[in-house]
N, C-alpha and C positions, 0 to 999 in steps of 0.2 A: 176370723176378721169381718165382722159385723158390719153391713150397712146401712146407715142410720137412717129411722123410715121418712125422715123427709126427702131423704134421696128420692124414693120412689115416685115424688112428685112431678121432679125433675125429670125421670125416664116416663113419668106416666105423660109429661107435655111432650117432650121431644116423640115419644110415639107417634102423642095425636099431630105435631107438626106432621110427618111424616106421613102420613096415613092423609092430609089433606082434610082432616076432620075441622068442621067447624067454630071448635072452640076458640075464643078468643080472651085476651086480655086486656080491656082498654089501654089509649095509655095513659090518661090520667088515673086509673088504679095502679097499672104498673109504678109511676112516680110517689104514689100514696104510699106503698107498700118500700120504696129505694128507701122515703122521706124516714119510715117509722125503724127502720131496718138501724140508719145510720144511727140518727136519736137514742137508741135503744142502748148500740153498742157504745156510743162516748156518755149515756149513762151511766151504763154499767161501770166502766172505764174509773168514770170522776167519780163514784159512790164507793172502788176504791182506793182511788188516789188523796180520798178525805182522810183515811184511817192510814195513808202511807208515809213515810216523813219525804218530801220531795226531794231534796238531794239526795237522798239513796239512789235516785233514779237517772242522776248525770251521766256516771258513769256508765251503766249499760246502754241508757241512748247513741252514747257515743260510740261505744263498740259496735252495735246490733248496727247503727247507720252505719258507719265506717268499713262493716264487715260486709253491708249487702250490697256495694259496691261493684264486687265481684262479680255481680251473678250481669249488670248489663258489659261490663269490662270484658268476660268471658264471653258472651253470647254475641256481640260484635263483632270480636275474635272469628271463632265459628261461622256465624253466619257472611263475613265476607271473604275468608279462604274457604275453609270447607264447601260450604253452601255457593260459594260466586253470588252473592246477591248485589245488587248496585250497591255502592255506597250508601246513601240518605235511608235503603229502604232495611239495610243492617242495624244503624245507627237507631233508627224510627224503633225497628222489632223488641232490638236489645232495651230502651228505655220502655214497652209497655211491660217487659218482662222483670224487668228491674224495680217497678214499680209492685202493685199490690191491690187485690182482688179484697172488696168489705166482704162479699158475700159468702166468697172462699172463706174467710176469716168466719164469716157467721156458721157456716156449716161446720168448722172446724171444732168451734165454740159448742155446736151442737150435739156433736157427737160424743165428745167429751163428756156431758153431762149423762147422757145416756148408758157411757161407760162409768158412770159415778166416779170422773177425775176429773182433781182441782184443778183449777188456774188462777194466777192472780190477772182481776181485773185493769190492772193496770198494762195489761198486752195491749190493749188499744191508744194506747199511748205510743207504743210501739208500732202500730200503726198511721197512726197520723204524721208520724215524723218520716216512715219508708214511704210516702204517697209521693213525695217532691224531689227528693236528692238523682234518680234516679234518670226522670227526665231534663234534668238539669246532663248531668252524663250524657246522656244520648243526643242533646241540643251538640256541647263540645264536642262528642266523639264526629257530627256533620260536619260545622262548620265550627270547631275552634272558639277563641276569646276574636267572637268577629262586631265591630261595632253595628253594622247592618242589622244584626239579630237582635227584634224588639223584644230585648227583655223584661222591658215595663209591662207591655201588654201579656206578655207570657207568667211574668211572677200573678196579674191582676189573674188573671184567665184559671190557674192553679190553685190557689190563693181564695180566692173567690169562690170558685167552682166550688157545687152544691159539699160533695162527698167530705172535700175540707172541714169547710164553713160548718157543716150540720155537726161533724164530729169533733173539731174542737168546741163549740160554740154548747152542745148537749156535755161533752166532757168536763168546761168550766162549772157549767150549771150541779152538776153531782160532785163534781170539786166543792165546790160554794157550801151548799144547801146540807152537802152530807147525804147519808140511806135514814137518816131520822128525818130530816129535813124535808127529804122527796120522798117520804112513803108513801103519797097518793098515788105516786105515779109510779109505783113497784109493780100492782096486780095490772095493768095495761103494756106497763115495757117492757118486764121481765117474764111475768108466769105468763102471757099470752106470745112470746115470743117467737114459741115452736110453730103455732098456728100460721104467726104470718106467715114469717121463712119459709113453709110449705105450699103458700100461695105465690109467695113470688118465685121461688124455684116454678114452680108448676110455668109461670111466665116466661120462666129462662129457659126452660125448654120449646118451647116454642119460639124462641127466639133464636135460638141455637139449630131447632132443625132448618130454620129460614136461612141462614148461614150457612149451611154445609154443601151448600152452591159454590162458596167460596173457596173448596178445600180443594176443587182444580184447580183453581190460580192458584193457591199456595205450593201445589204439587208436593211429592213425596218426602223431598228431605227438608220444610217446615213443618209436615205432619210428627216428622219422626222429630226432629227438635223441639215441638212442641209436648210432646210427650218426655223424652230424655230433661230436656236442659233444668223442668221442675224437678225429678228425681236428684239431678247434680245439687241445685240449691235448695233442698229442703235439707242432705245432706249436711251443706254447709250450715244450714239454722241447729243442726242438731248440736253439734260440733263450738258453734258461739252459744245454744241455749247452756250445756254441760260447762264450758267454760265460764259462764258466769255465774254459777252454781242455781238456775231456774231448777224447776223442779219440773218431774216430766210431764204435767198437763202444761203447764208454761211454755217448754221446749217445744213442745209438738204445735201448738201453735204458733211457734217463729218458725219451725219447721217451713208449718201451712203457709204462711206468709212470705217465709223464702220462696218457697214455689210457685205461688200462685201470682197472677199476670194481671196487668189493669184495664179492663175494660170500657172507664169512664174516664178518669181523670187523663192518663197518657193521650189517648184518642184526641181529644180537645185539644190538648198541649200541642201535639205533634201537627195539627193542621197548622197551626201559626207558626212554628220553628220550622217544621222541618217541611211546605210543605210540595216540594217533589216527590215525597216519598208517597209511595201506594199504600192507601191505608186497609184497603183490601186484603192487603197479605197479612200486615198485625191484627185488624182485627179475624181475620179467618182464622189465624194461627192461636192468636189468644179467646177468643169464642167459640170458636168452633171443633179446637182441639184441647188445648190446656185444661178450658174451664170445665166441661164433663170429665176428664180425665180425672181433674181433682178431686170434684166431688164427687164419684163416684168409689173412686177406687184408691186415689194419691191422701186421702185423708185416713183411712184406715191405715194404709202401708205405710205414712208418716209418724201413725201412732206407734205402730208396731215396731219402727226403727228406730223411735226414741226408746223403749223399755229395750231392745235386745242392747244398745248401746249403753244406759245406763245400767243393765245388768252387767254386762263384759267390765266396765271401769267405774 
């Protein structure tokens, strides 16, 4: 079960942070790398979409989104009943785990490329649609259908946030111009993808090291939750992907999406919708536990899980 070398840069950043090194990734560079990854993933999906009958994707998208609701709903019950967390915190954390991580998706795609396993580029369409439903579910779990909830502000925050805006925008550009029309972009946004991802993961390692103090606050239960919940969600992703007739590579990426936890869109939305929730718990678990687990061990494990299931059924 080999690990992609780009993950080595995450480990390098993590070790550097823990050792107190003066290695830094500036905020400006970090933002630039984030923009690059979002555009690159969106473009790849758009190029694939331009060669696909869009109507054929409607049913898979609906199934993938509906089934993804299981993660926040199950997570909420576990956090509330077994973890004895306060109602707002349980709802907020479940929203983070029901939403998705673009970077974990990128690591999964990079891993598959190294294994020589193909996948459908339109998986980035799933990525877009999986970003916000869990956030809505989290708000409903915390407050129900309440007229006091700032739905308009929340919708604006989620839909105009850089993650959704750039993913959708780049996807549309790739779809409209197609691979031939966008050929000049391919050397930069596809051929150099791994190098930029390695730099980003180096920065993420440093960020994760700085968040490890939050683990003291999240406690042993949330550390366990941050490892076990992705495993359960990944199994759901494998089952859904197989039922939809997706390839092994596409199902692996769907499992990666289901297993990931948001640390970009969800935190911003939860600050608006559930201000009484403690963000240190959500971000500490998502970024301090689940993200490193997924990029180092989870992605290869989900790939093997998919292979085992497809071989058996």
